[in-house]
N, CA and C atoms as an extended XYZ file, in Angstrom:
396
Properties=species:S:1:pos:R:3:atomname:S:1:resname:S:1:resid:I:1 pbc="F F F"
N        -2.721       55.640     -105.511 N   MET     1
C        -2.369       54.780     -104.442 CA  MET     1
C        -3.628       54.353     -103.760 C   MET     1
N        -3.681       52.990     -103.450 N   ALA     2
C        -4.860       52.423     -102.814 CA  ALA     2
C        -4.802       52.622     -101.321 C   ALA     2
N        -5.986       52.837     -100.760 N   ASP     3
C        -6.108       53.044      -99.314 CA  ASP     3
C        -5.983       51.643      -98.606 C   ASP     3
N        -5.052       51.439      -97.688 N   PRO     4
C        -4.927       50.140      -97.050 CA  PRO     4
C        -6.164       49.810      -96.170 C   PRO     4
N        -6.901       50.836      -95.767 N   ALA     5
C        -8.106       50.527      -94.916 CA  ALA     5
C        -9.172       49.787      -95.685 C   ALA     5
N        -9.088       49.779      -97.000 N   LEU     6
C       -10.086       49.038      -97.817 CA  LEU     6
C        -9.991       47.580      -97.590 C   LEU     6
N        -8.876       47.078      -97.168 N   ALA     7
C        -8.656       45.618      -96.945 CA  ALA     7
C        -9.602       45.202      -95.760 C   ALA     7
N        -9.820       46.025      -94.809 N   PHE     8
C       -10.651       45.769      -93.684 CA  PHE     8
C       -12.123       45.932      -93.882 C   PHE     8
N       -12.473       46.593      -94.953 N   SER     9
C       -13.919       46.795      -95.222 CA  SER     9
C       -14.481       45.771      -96.118 C   SER     9
N       -13.666       44.866      -96.680 N   ALA    10
C       -14.171       43.774      -97.551 CA  ALA    10
C       -14.775       42.701      -96.655 C   ALA    10
N       -15.799       42.042      -97.053 N   ALA    11
C       -16.512       41.013      -96.339 CA  ALA    11
C       -15.578       39.742      -96.341 C   ALA    11
N       -15.454       39.176      -95.262 N   ALA    12
C       -14.684       37.930      -95.134 CA  ALA    12
C       -15.548       36.738      -95.549 C   ALA    12
N       -14.899       35.769      -96.111 N   ALA    13
C       -15.601       34.558      -96.593 CA  ALA    13
C       -16.061       33.793      -95.286 C   ALA    13
N       -17.355       33.334      -95.212 N   PRO    14
C       -17.730       32.590      -94.082 CA  PRO    14
C       -16.985       31.242      -93.924 C   PRO    14
N       -16.781       30.891      -92.653 N   ARG    15
C       -16.091       29.599      -92.399 CA  ARG    15
C       -17.052       28.464      -92.629 C   ARG    15
N       -16.687       27.473      -93.333 N   PRO    16
C       -17.573       26.308      -93.565 CA  PRO    16
C       -17.720       25.524      -92.280 C   PRO    16
N       -18.899       24.900      -92.119 N   GLU    17
C       -19.158       24.082      -90.954 CA  GLU    17
C       -18.325       22.815      -91.028 C   GLU    17
N       -17.744       22.347      -89.924 N   PRO    18
C       -16.959       21.119      -89.939 CA  PRO    18
C       -17.757       19.935      -90.299 C   PRO    18
N       -17.235       19.047      -91.155 N   THR    19
C       -17.985       17.853      -91.585 CA  THR    19
C       -17.372       16.534      -91.110 C   THR    19
N       -16.178       16.634      -90.501 N   GLY    20
C       -15.420       15.444      -90.118 CA  GLY    20
C       -14.626       14.859      -91.247 C   GLY    20
N       -14.636       15.477      -92.389 N   ARG    21
C       -13.861       15.032      -93.533 CA  ARG    21
C       -12.715       15.973      -93.916 C   ARG    21
N       -12.429       16.896      -92.974 N   GLU    22
C       -11.373       17.840      -93.238 CA  GLU    22
C        -9.998       17.107      -93.236 C   GLU    22
N        -8.997       17.761      -93.843 N   PRO    23
C        -7.712       17.160      -93.774 CA  PRO    23
C        -7.217       16.985      -92.337 C   PRO    23
N        -6.629       15.889      -92.024 N   GLN    24
C        -6.172       15.601      -90.689 CA  GLN    24
C        -4.805       16.267      -90.477 C   GLN    24
N        -4.271       16.013      -89.305 N   LEU    25
C        -3.068       16.727      -88.910 CA  LEU    25
C        -1.907       16.673      -89.950 C   LEU    25
N        -1.797       15.493      -90.581 N   GLY    26
C        -0.730       15.335      -91.557 CA  GLY    26
C        -1.061       15.940      -92.929 C   GLY    26
N        -2.231       16.471      -93.076 N   GLY    27
C        -2.662       17.128      -94.347 CA  GLY    27
C        -3.381       16.109      -95.286 C   GLY    27
N        -3.346       14.858      -94.945 N   ALA    28
C        -3.990       13.912      -95.816 CA  ALA    28
C        -5.449       13.717      -95.425 C   ALA    28
N        -6.337       13.502      -96.379 N   LEU    29
C        -7.790       13.327      -96.119 CA  LEU    29
C        -8.025       11.924      -95.745 C   LEU    29
N        -8.506       11.688      -94.521 N   ARG    30
C        -8.821       10.347      -94.078 CA  ARG    30
C       -10.361       10.143      -94.369 C   ARG    30
N       -10.670        9.111      -95.064 N   GLN    31
C       -12.050        8.891      -95.501 CA  GLN    31
C       -12.901        8.124      -94.419 C   GLN    31
N       -12.229        7.536      -93.451 N   ARG    32
C       -12.959        6.773      -92.439 CA  ARG    32
C       -12.532        7.193      -91.045 C   ARG    32
N       -13.430        6.810      -90.160 N   ALA    33
C       -13.217        7.117      -88.713 CA  ALA    33
C       -13.004        5.845      -87.983 C   ALA    33
N       -12.390        5.876      -86.818 N   VAL    34
C       -12.111        4.742      -86.015 CA  VAL    34
C       -13.172        4.709      -84.908 C   VAL    34
N       -13.675        3.509      -84.684 N   TRP    35
C       -14.726        3.323      -83.657 CA  TRP    35
C       -14.467        2.053      -82.892 C   TRP    35
N       -14.717        2.108      -81.570 N   VAL    36
C       -14.557        0.976      -80.664 CA  VAL    36
C       -15.877        0.448      -80.242 C   VAL    36
N       -16.156       -0.863      -80.472 N   ASP    37
C       -17.361       -1.454      -80.020 CA  ASP    37
C       -17.091       -1.803      -78.534 C   ASP    37
N       -17.514       -0.947      -77.669 N   GLU    38
C       -17.249       -1.121      -76.245 CA  GLU    38
C       -17.949       -2.326      -75.618 C   GLU    38
N       -18.971       -2.776      -76.277 N   ALA    39
C       -19.698       -3.996      -75.751 CA  ALA    39
C       -18.816       -5.256      -75.933 C   ALA    39
N       -17.882       -5.209      -76.862 N   VAL    40
C       -16.988       -6.356      -77.144 CA  VAL    40
C       -15.690       -6.157      -76.391 C   VAL    40
N       -15.236       -4.962      -76.190 N   CYS    41
C       -13.931       -4.637      -75.646 CA  CYS    41
C       -13.747       -5.362      -74.270 C   CYS    41
N       -12.503       -5.899      -74.047 N   ILE    42
C       -12.204       -6.599      -72.859 CA  ILE    42
C       -11.298       -5.770      -71.958 C   ILE    42
N       -10.957       -4.586      -72.396 N   GLY    43
C       -10.115       -3.675      -71.531 CA  GLY    43
C        -8.700       -4.000      -71.417 C   GLY    43
N        -8.123       -4.627      -72.504 N   CYS    44
C        -6.716       -5.065      -72.428 CA  CYS    44
C        -5.700       -3.926      -72.453 C   CYS    44
N        -6.141       -2.793      -73.018 N   ARG    45
C        -5.358       -1.525      -73.086 CA  ARG    45
C        -4.273       -1.546      -74.116 C   ARG    45
N        -4.221       -2.533      -75.003 N   TYR    46
C        -3.249       -2.642      -76.107 CA  TYR    46
C        -3.305       -1.378      -76.991 C   TYR    46
N        -4.516       -1.038      -77.345 N   CYS    47
C        -4.690        0.092      -78.304 CA  CYS    47
C        -4.204        1.391      -77.647 C   CYS    47
N        -4.430        1.566      -76.350 N   THR    48
C        -3.976        2.803      -75.712 CA  THR    48
C        -2.428        2.857      -75.592 C   THR    48
N        -1.757        1.694      -75.564 N   HIS    49
C        -0.304        1.694      -75.543 CA  HIS    49
C         0.235        2.028      -76.882 C   HIS    49
N        -0.424        1.607      -77.925 N   VAL    50
C         0.081        1.794      -79.295 CA  VAL    50
C        -0.282        3.210      -79.816 C   VAL    50
N        -1.573        3.589      -79.626 N   ALA    51
C        -2.051        4.850      -80.158 CA  ALA    51
C        -2.712        5.634      -79.005 C   ALA    51
N        -1.895        6.125      -78.137 N   GLY    52
C        -2.432        6.811      -76.941 CA  GLY    52
C        -3.039        8.160      -77.145 C   GLY    52
N        -2.778        8.728      -78.326 N   ASN    53
C        -3.412       10.047      -78.580 CA  ASN    53
C        -4.833        9.825      -79.248 C   ASN    53
N        -5.124        8.637      -79.567 N   THR    54
C        -6.393        8.333      -80.157 CA  THR    54
C        -7.339        7.586      -79.223 C   THR    54
N        -6.801        6.645      -78.478 N   PHE    55
C        -7.626        5.828      -77.647 CA  PHE    55
C        -7.470        6.153      -76.152 C   PHE    55
N        -8.494        6.002      -75.389 N   LEU    56
C        -8.563        6.242      -73.930 CA  LEU    56
C        -9.346        5.013      -73.322 C   LEU    56
N        -8.905        4.588      -72.135 N   VAL    57
C        -9.636        3.596      -71.411 CA  VAL    57
C       -10.588        4.398      -70.500 C   VAL    57
N       -11.880        4.162      -70.716 N   GLU    58
C       -12.906        4.866      -69.875 CA  GLU    58
C       -12.812        4.425      -68.485 C   GLU    58
N       -12.637        5.300      -67.441 N   PRO    59
C       -12.336        4.818      -66.118 CA  PRO    59
C       -13.434        4.098      -65.395 C   PRO    59
N       -14.710        4.382      -65.695 N   ASP    60
C       -15.801        3.777      -64.978 CA  ASP    60
C       -16.132        2.357      -65.527 C   ASP    60
N       -15.956        2.175      -66.805 N   TRP    61
C       -16.363        0.878      -67.425 CA  TRP    61
C       -15.168        0.080      -67.784 C   TRP    61
N       -13.925        0.649      -67.835 N   GLY    62
C       -12.733       -0.149      -68.141 CA  GLY    62
C       -12.630       -0.545      -69.586 C   GLY    62
N       -13.305        0.115      -70.463 N   ARG    63
C       -13.269       -0.244      -71.884 CA  ARG    63
C       -12.630        0.950      -72.705 C   ARG    63
N       -11.986        0.585      -73.850 N   SER    64
C       -11.383        1.566      -74.652 CA  SER    64
C       -12.446        2.366      -75.398 C   SER    64
N       -12.107        3.547      -75.779 N   ARG    65
C       -12.920        4.459      -76.530 CA  ARG    65
C       -12.056        5.268      -77.423 C   ARG    65
N       -12.467        5.614      -78.632 N   ALA    66
C       -11.778        6.473      -79.538 CA  ALA    66
C       -12.062        7.859      -79.023 C   ALA    66
N       -11.031        8.542      -78.565 N   LEU    67
C       -11.182        9.852      -77.977 CA  LEU    67
C       -10.966       10.933      -79.044 C   LEU    67
N       -10.068       10.746      -80.012 N   ARG    68
C        -9.804       11.742      -81.105 CA  ARG    68
C        -9.631       10.965      -82.385 C   ARG    68
N       -10.164       11.530      -83.457 N   GLN    69
C        -9.981       10.955      -84.778 CA  GLN    69
C        -8.664       11.422      -85.379 C   GLN    69
N        -8.108       12.452      -84.901 N   ASP    70
C        -6.838       13.039      -85.451 CA  ASP    70
C        -5.700       12.887      -84.562 C   ASP    70
N        -5.743       12.000      -83.534 N   GLY    71
C        -4.703       11.901      -82.528 CA  GLY    71
C        -3.451       11.270      -83.042 C   GLY    71
N        -3.504       10.259      -83.855 N   ASP    72
C        -2.362        9.532      -84.357 CA  ASP    72
C        -2.538        9.372      -85.892 C   ASP    72
N        -1.449        8.934      -86.494 N   SER    73
C        -1.493        8.735      -87.949 CA  SER    73
C        -2.292        7.454      -88.273 C   SER    73
N        -2.702        7.338      -89.459 N   THR    74
C        -3.518        6.131      -89.893 CA  THR    74
C        -2.740        4.896      -89.658 C   THR    74
N        -1.412        4.978      -89.878 N   GLU    75
C        -0.608        3.692      -89.766 CA  GLU    75
C        -0.614        3.299      -88.230 C   GLU    75
N        -0.439        4.222      -87.364 N   ILE    76
C        -0.397        3.942      -85.950 CA  ILE    76
C        -1.757        3.387      -85.485 C   ILE    76
N        -2.831        4.023      -85.953 N   ILE    77
C        -4.148        3.509      -85.542 CA  ILE    77
C        -4.341        2.094      -86.085 C   ILE    77
N        -3.938        1.838      -87.338 N   GLN    78
C        -4.077        0.511      -87.865 CA  GLN    78
C        -3.232       -0.482      -87.064 C   GLN    78
N        -2.169       -0.079      -86.561 N   GLU    79
C        -1.320       -0.998      -85.731 CA  GLU    79
C        -2.067       -1.303      -84.444 C   GLU    79
N        -2.710       -0.233      -83.863 N   ALA    80
C        -3.519       -0.540      -82.638 CA  ALA    80
C        -4.710       -1.458      -82.916 C   ALA    80
N        -5.377       -1.324      -84.084 N   ILE    81
C        -6.413       -2.201      -84.476 CA  ILE    81
C        -5.894       -3.650      -84.575 C   ILE    81
N        -4.752       -3.759      -85.208 N   ASP    82
C        -4.173       -5.112      -85.380 CA  ASP    82
C        -3.759       -5.795      -84.070 C   ASP    82
N        -3.505       -5.017      -83.004 N   THR    83
C        -3.106       -5.590      -81.698 CA  THR    83
C        -4.331       -6.015      -80.886 C   THR    83
N        -5.467       -5.553      -81.246 N   CYS    84
C        -6.670       -5.913      -80.475 CA  CYS    84
C        -6.987       -7.409      -80.511 C   CYS    84
N        -7.041       -8.017      -79.360 N   PRO    85
C        -7.247       -9.499      -79.398 CA  PRO    85
C        -8.643       -9.866      -79.659 C   PRO    85
N        -9.630       -8.986      -79.495 N   VAL    86
C       -11.042       -9.324      -79.712 CA  VAL    86
C       -11.671       -8.679      -80.905 C   VAL    86
N       -10.848       -7.969      -81.692 N   ASP    87
C       -11.313       -7.259      -82.971 CA  ASP    87
C       -12.500       -6.322      -82.690 C   ASP    87
N       -12.383       -5.437      -81.676 N   CYS    88
C       -13.464       -4.575      -81.351 CA  CYS    88
C       -13.299       -3.189      -81.933 C   CYS    88
N       -12.167       -2.906      -82.562 N   ILE    89
C       -11.938       -1.616      -83.195 CA  ILE    89
C       -12.134       -1.668      -84.697 C   ILE    89
N       -12.856       -0.727      -85.221 N   HIS    90
C       -13.197       -0.843      -86.642 CA  HIS    90
C       -13.029        0.510      -87.364 C   HIS    90
N       -12.713        0.449      -88.613 N   TRP    91
C       -12.765        1.644      -89.450 CA  TRP    91
C       -14.235        1.758      -89.972 C   TRP    91
N       -14.904        2.884      -89.837 N   VAL    92
C       -16.204        3.056      -90.296 CA  VAL    92
C       -16.317        4.429      -91.022 C   VAL    92
N       -17.351        4.598      -91.778 N   ALA    93
C       -17.618        5.914      -92.416 CA  ALA    93
C       -18.002        6.957      -91.331 C   ALA    93
N       -17.538        8.162      -91.579 N   TYR    94
C       -17.840        9.185      -90.609 CA  TYR    94
C       -19.357        9.325      -90.326 C   TYR    94
N       -20.150        9.147      -91.353 N   GLU    95
C       -21.578        9.238      -91.272 CA  GLU    95
C       -22.215        8.198      -90.349 C   GLU    95
N       -21.521        7.030      -90.124 N   GLU    96
C       -22.024        6.004      -89.303 CA  GLU    96
C       -21.788        6.211      -87.816 C   GLU    96
N       -20.865        7.105      -87.380 N   LEU    97
C       -20.489        7.286      -86.077 CA  LEU    97
C       -21.635        7.593      -85.087 C   LEU    97
N       -22.511        8.577      -85.462 N   ASP    98
C       -23.605        8.880      -84.642 CA  ASP    98
C       -24.545        7.706      -84.403 C   ASP    98
N       -24.859        6.994      -85.431 N   GLY    99
C       -25.755        5.814      -85.264 CA  GLY    99
C       -25.077        4.721      -84.439 C   GLY    99
N       -23.799        4.493      -84.580 N   LEU   100
C       -23.178        3.448      -83.817 CA  LEU   100
C       -23.074        3.805      -82.370 C   LEU   100
N       -22.777        5.053      -82.089 N   ASN   101
C       -22.669        5.565      -80.670 CA  ASN   101
C       -24.078        5.555      -80.030 C   ASN   101
N       -25.107        5.844      -80.824 N   ALA   102
C       -26.450        5.818      -80.289 CA  ALA   102
C       -26.869        4.329      -79.937 C   ALA   102
N       -26.540        3.440      -80.845 N   ARG   103
C       -26.786        2.034      -80.569 CA  ARG   103
C       -26.041        1.537      -79.364 C   ARG   103
N       -24.827        1.951      -79.170 N   LEU   104
C       -24.060        1.556      -78.091 CA  LEU   104
C       -24.542        2.135      -76.720 C   LEU   104
N       -25.122        3.302      -76.777 N   SER   105
C       -25.627        3.919      -75.600 CA  SER   105
C       -26.941        3.255      -75.069 C   SER   105
N       -27.570        2.482      -75.959 N   CYS   106
C       -28.774        1.721      -75.528 CA  CYS   106
C       -28.409        0.373      -74.946 C   CYS   106
N       -27.235       -0.112      -75.068 N   GLN   107
C       -26.790       -1.358      -74.545 CA  GLN   107
C       -26.420       -1.198      -73.117 C   GLN   107
N       -26.708       -2.295      -72.332 N   GLU   108
C       -26.334       -2.273      -70.908 CA  GLU   108
C       -24.955       -2.916      -70.858 C   GLU   108
N       -23.987       -2.098      -70.318 N   LEU   109
C       -22.668       -2.611      -70.138 CA  LEU   109
C       -22.332       -2.838      -68.657 C   LEU   109
N       -21.643       -3.945      -68.394 N   GLN   110
C       -21.202       -4.179      -67.017 CA  GLN   110
C       -19.775       -3.711      -66.937 C   GLN   110
N       -19.438       -3.068      -65.837 N   PRO   111
C       -18.009       -2.590      -65.708 CA  PRO   111
C       -17.069       -3.824      -65.669 C   PRO   111
N       -15.899       -3.634      -66.285 N   LEU   112
C       -14.866       -4.642      -66.223 CA  LEU   112
C       -14.079       -4.403      -64.944 C   LEU   112
N       -14.217       -5.266      -63.968 N   GLY   113
C       -13.676       -4.995      -62.671 CA  GLY   113
C       -14.568       -4.017      -61.878 C   GLY   113
N       -14.144       -3.427      -60.920 N   LEU   114
C       -14.916       -2.499      -60.163 CA  LEU   114
C       -14.770       -1.042      -60.693 C   LEU   114
N       -15.786       -0.265      -60.719 N   PRO   115
C       -15.659        1.118      -61.130 CA  PRO   115
C       -14.731        1.878      -60.172 C   PRO   115
N       -14.154        2.861      -60.669 N   ALA   116
C       -13.146        3.608      -59.814 CA  ALA   116
C       -13.768        4.059      -58.513 C   ALA   116
N       -15.030        4.554      -58.472 N   ALA   117
C       -15.647        5.011      -57.332 CA  ALA   117
C       -15.874        3.926      -56.307 C   ALA   117
N       -15.979        2.623      -56.757 N   ALA   118
C       -16.254        1.566      -55.824 CA  ALA   118
C       -15.020        0.840      -55.339 C   ALA   118
N       -13.894        1.150      -55.960 N   ARG   119
C       -12.595        0.500      -55.546 CA  ARG   119
C       -12.259        0.948      -54.089 C   ARG   119
N       -11.786       -0.028      -53.349 N   LEU   120
C       -11.339        0.227      -52.007 CA  LEU   120
C        -9.997        0.820      -52.030 C   LEU   120
N        -9.708        1.680      -51.088 N   LYS   121
C        -8.307        2.255      -51.012 CA  LYS   121
C        -7.415        1.150      -50.491 C   LYS   121
N        -6.255        1.150      -51.033 N   ARG   122
C        -5.250        0.182      -50.583 CA  ARG   122
C        -4.834        0.598      -49.158 C   ARG   122
N        -4.788       -0.364      -48.241 N   THR   123
C        -4.348       -0.020      -46.912 CA  THR   123
C        -3.007       -0.845      -46.662 C   THR   123
N        -2.102       -0.182      -46.030 N   LEU   124
C        -0.841       -0.777      -45.721 CA  LEU   124
C        -1.027       -1.806      -44.547 C   LEU   124
N        -0.231       -2.831      -44.558 N   PRO   125
C        -0.370       -3.776      -43.390 CA  PRO   125
C         0.100       -3.062      -42.099 C   PRO   125
N        -0.494       -3.476      -41.044 N   ARG   126
C        -0.108       -2.914      -39.710 CA  ARG   126
C         1.320       -3.224      -39.467 C   ARG   126
N         2.010       -2.340      -38.849 N   SER   127
C         3.386       -2.609      -38.483 CA  SER   127
C         3.445       -3.636      -37.314 C   SER   127
N         4.359       -4.435      -37.381 N   HIS   128
C         4.475       -5.488      -36.324 CA  HIS   128
C         4.969       -4.853      -35.027 C   HIS   128
N         4.207       -4.942      -34.013 N   VAL   129
C         4.690       -4.486      -32.695 CA  VAL   129
C         4.940       -5.707      -31.795 C   VAL   129
N         6.143       -5.862      -31.320 N   PRO   130
C         6.450       -7.042      -30.516 CA  PRO   130
C         5.703       -7.007      -29.192 C   PRO   130
N         5.215       -8.162      -28.750 N   GLN   131
C         4.469       -8.242      -27.495 CA  GLN   131
C         5.470       -8.380      -26.412 C   GLN   131
N         5.389       -7.612      -25.237 N   PRO   132
C         6.329       -7.737      -24.107 CA  PRO   132
C         6.104       -9.065      -23.358 C   PRO   132
């Protein structure tokens, strides 16, 4: 009879480092990543309405950003890409993401509208007080 404690003495296989090419939530291997060219984005929010688990509107700049690569299915992300009126969302190779994000970080972006910190609080109109 084998000693059950032997199962705990065997060395476990090391976990491989993530590469970005792992199977996504549905189990299918997605070969490309989604990327938003924020310099072109007009902040219409269509992509966030279609694929809200993937895209987020950045609050300070008012532009969309790909928040998660595995947030929605490929079909839903493609639908969000198709709804973009300025074609600023692209499928790219995972290896290109770092370079694209570095290039984008060097560009000077102007906020679309006022940043959240600069927005004035809405004040209600004064109540009308009749004059005697």
